[in-house]
N, C-alpha and C positions, 0 to 999 in steps of 0.2 A: 780172723784172716783179713788182711788188708786188701784193698782194691787191686793193688799191684800183684799181690800173691795169688789172687783169684785169676788174674790175667795170665800169669806165668803157668799156673796149673792147667788153665784152659787151652794152652797151646798144644798139649799132648796129641790131640787128634787132628790138628790143623796144619802146623808147620813147626819148624825149629826156631824160628825167629820172627818177631813182629816189630814193625817199624812205625812209630807214631811221630808225626811232625806238625800236628795242629795244636793251637793254643789251648783249646778247651780240654782235650783228653790228656795233654801233657800235664796240665795243672791237676786234673782229676786224679791221675795215678801217682803223682809225685808231690803234690801240694806246692809246686813251684810255678808261680805266675810269671810269664815272660812272653815277649812278642816273637821269640824265635827259640830254636833248639830242637833236638831230635832225641826221642826216647827209643832205645833199642832193647828189646826184651827177649831173653832166652828162657828156657824152662827152669834154669837154676840161678839166673842172675840178670839184673837189669842195669842199664847204663844211660845216663843223661849226658849227651854231648851238647855243650852250650858255649857261646862265645864270651869274649872278655867282658862285655857289658854286664853280664849276669853271673859270672863265675863266683864272685865272692858271696853273693846272695844265695846262689844255688848250693854252695857247700854248707851253708847254715840252714837252708830251708828244705831242700829236696829230701824226700824220705824213701827208704827202701831200695835205693839205687846208688851206684858209684857215679860220681860226677867227674866228667872229663872235659878239659878245656878244648874247645874246638880249634883245630888247626887246618887239616885237610880232611873234611868230613867223610867223604866216601872212602878214602884210604883208611881212616880210623875205623869205619864200620867194617871194612874188609878184614882188618886185623882182628876185630872181635869175632867175626864170622869164622875165621881160621882158628882162633883160640877155642871156640866152642864147637868146632867141627860141624857147623850147621850146613844143611844141604838145601833147605827150602825156606824162603821168607815170604811174609805177607805184609801188605800195607793196609791202612784204614781207608778203604775206597770212598768213604763218605766225605773225606776231606782232601785226600791226595789228588792233585790235578794230573791231567794226562801228561803235561810237560814234566812234572816232578817224577811221575812213574817212569817215563821214558829215560830220564837222566839216570835214575837209580838202576833201571834194568841194564843200561849200557855200562854203568860204572861198578856195579857190585858183582863179586864173584860168587853168585848164588842164583838158584832158580827163584825168580820173583813172581809171586802169584797175585793176580788181580781179582780173584773171586771174592765173594762177600762173607766167607766164613769167619775171618778175623774181625770184620766189621760187626757182624752179628754177635760175636762173643763180647765185644766192647759194649754194644747196646744192651745186651742182657745183663751184664754186670751193673751198668749204670742205672738200669730201670728199677732195680730193687734198692731202696734207700736204707741206710743205717739210721739209728736214732740220732746220731750226731748230725747227719745231713738234714733230717727232718727238723731238728731244733734250729738249725741255721735258717731254714726256710720260714719257720714260724717267727723267728726274730725279724727277718726281712718283711714278713707280712705285717707284723705289729708296727713297723715303721710306716708302711704304706697306709695302714688303717688310721694312724695318728695324722697322717697327711690328709686323709679323707675328712676326718673331723675338722681339721684346720680349714680345709677348702670350703666346707659348708658354711663357715663363718665369713669366708672371703667372698664367695660368689654373690652377685646381686645383678639385677637388671642394669644394663649399661656396660658391664665388664665384657671384654672380648674373650673369645676362646683362647687366643694366644696368651693373654694375661693370666687366665686360669691355669693353663698348662705350665707356664713359667713359675707361677707361685707354688704349684704343687711340686714341681721338680726341685725348686730351691728348698722347699721344706724338707723333702725326703733326703736330699744330699746334705742338708745342714743338721740332720738328726740321725745320722748313723749309716746311711746308705753308702756303700762303696761306689756304686754307680746305679743308673736306672736299668730296670729289666729290659726296656725297649723304649722307643720314642712314645712318650705319653700321648694318649688320644683324649682330647677335650673338645667335645662337639655340642652344639646347641640347635634347637629348632629343627628345621628341615635337614640340617647337616647330620642329625643323629640317625638318619636312614642309611648313612654310609657306614657299613660295619667297621672298616678301618680307615675312616676319613682322617684328614690332616687338619689340625687346628688352624683357623684363619683369623682375620681381623674382624669377623662378624661379631656384632654386639649381641649379648643375650637380651632377650625381650621377656616381658612378663607373660606368664602362661606357657612358657616353653620348657620342654625337657632339656636337661643337660646330661650327657653321657660321658663318663670318665672310665678309661681302661688304662691301668698303670701298674707299676710294681717297683720294688726295690731289690737290690742285690747286697747280700752279706757274705763275705768270704767266698765269693764265686757262685753262691746259690740264690736263685731268683724267687720272687713272689709274683703273683698275677691275680688281679681282681678287676671286676667291672661293676660299677653302680650307675643307675639312672635315677635322677630325681627331677623335681619340677620347681621352677622359680615361679611362685604364685600358685594359682589354682589350675589343675589340669581339666581338660574336657572329659566328658563321659567316655568318649572313645579312647582317650589316652589312659584313663583308669582301667578300662576293660582290657586293653592290650597288655598293660603292665601286669594285671592279675593273671592273665593267661601265661605269660612268660614265667612269672613267679611259681605258678602251679606246676608248670613243666619242669622247672628247675628242682623244686622240692621233691617231685616224684622221681626224677632221675637220681638225685642224691640218695633217696631211700633205696634205690635199686643197686647202687654201687656196692660190690663186694668181690672178694677174691674168687676167681673162677668164671666170672661173667665176661663176655666178649665186649669189646668196644662198640661193635655194631648193635648189640642188645641194649646197652644203656642209652645210646643215641636214639634208638627207636622209641624208648619210653617217653622221652621229651618230645620227639618229633611227632609222635602220634597224637599227643595232647594238643599240640599247636595245629596240626592238620585237621583234627576233629573240630577245632574252633574256627576253621575256615581260613587259616593263615599259613597253610603248608608251603605255598609258593613264596612266602616272605621270610622263610628260615632257610637261607641258602648256604650256610657254612656248617662245619662239623660241630658236634656238641662239645668236644674237648680234646685235650692233648696233655702229654706228660710235661713236667716241669722239673728242673734240677739245675745243673750248671749251664744248661741252655733253656731258653724260654719255651722252645718247642722240641720235645724229645719223646721217646717211647714211654708209655703206651699211648695210643690214640683212641678216642671215642668218636667213631665216624661211620656213616652208612657203608663205607667201602673197606673198613678194617675189621678183620676177624681176630686181631690179637687179643689174647686173654689177659685180664687184669690180674696181677700177682700181688700177694700180700706185701705191704710196704712199698708198693709203687705209688706214684702220685699222678692224679689226673684232675684237670679242670672240668667244671660242669657249667657251661655258659650258653644256654639257649637264648635266642633272640628273635624278634619280629621287626622287620624293617619295611616301612611303607613309603614308597618313593614320593618325594616332594611333600611329605607330611611329617613323619617322625619315626624314630626307631627306639626300641627298648632292648637292652641286654643286661642280664644279671649273671655274674660269674663268681664262683667260689673255687678254691682248690683243696683237695682232700687226700688223705692217706688211706689207701685201700686196706681193709682188714678182712679177716676170714668171714665175719658175719655182718659186714657193713662197712662203714668208713668213719674216719675221724676228720671232721671239718676244721681246717686250719684257719678259715676265714670267720671272723667274729663280727664284722661290720653289719649294721642294720640292713635288712632287706625289705621291710615294709616301705611303701611309697612315701618318700620324704618330700615335704613341700616347705620351701623356705621363702 
């Protein structure tokens, strides 16, 4: 069953019609990448209404739906509502703005719902990945890992964080990445204590950590990894902190399996870091889902009770950040299985010194 067929079947207990107008979900359900367009889904048929810029491509690319050239959008949706005798419609509240909802509510001849049932249906379908989706993320990850191997040869004392970022970005984009998963993080020295710091013109110095958080996109699917390594010899404290983070990550990876909650696997890593005396230095969640977005369901967090399902994807990325000294984060992303997980990340995790 295709993603779109799952969505159509899932409407039964929610509404007669679902309206999707965001880029990510439009591509997810139809395979059509575009900056604009509206997917209108009924229980028995789906329609992609799209303007002249994309109509030729859509007719060749869009799957599982009838493609309609956009003329008067709301009039066209009303015609479809009438055709299918639909009484209640829902929007994806995660992406639909208040302004868009208000316009639709005034223009469409249907009861328009803003509850989250339709949004939850979309999230639940997207959370469990097919083997094809997993293969695309693995392909994206291999590009990122080759980029990491390349950057280890490129980095040296005297290079700036921005130079490292640009070199890594250029390598991934030149070797098969459709785009970058997010703005690459490349930090050194004291800046590594900033979990999501922005690369600067600071020059890397001997004896400093370098932290890289980056990923590639292949056919809309993202990869995500973080590695921390040292230029030259680290101090004893740097080695100790690195080993604590690595121990926490390995323990959490071992705990991942279908049926466990995101809160539980977060606690496995967090307890190790806390017991080592660095609990206050791990201030973010352990992980998040990855797919057509870099952050999606499920989440591994102290505040999330969501259950990990088989073939969902989750990152495992504990960290310790010591203000004005240094930070360490190690991140893999894995496929959740019944009795464990399949790690899609193959890059070295032992402390690398260059």
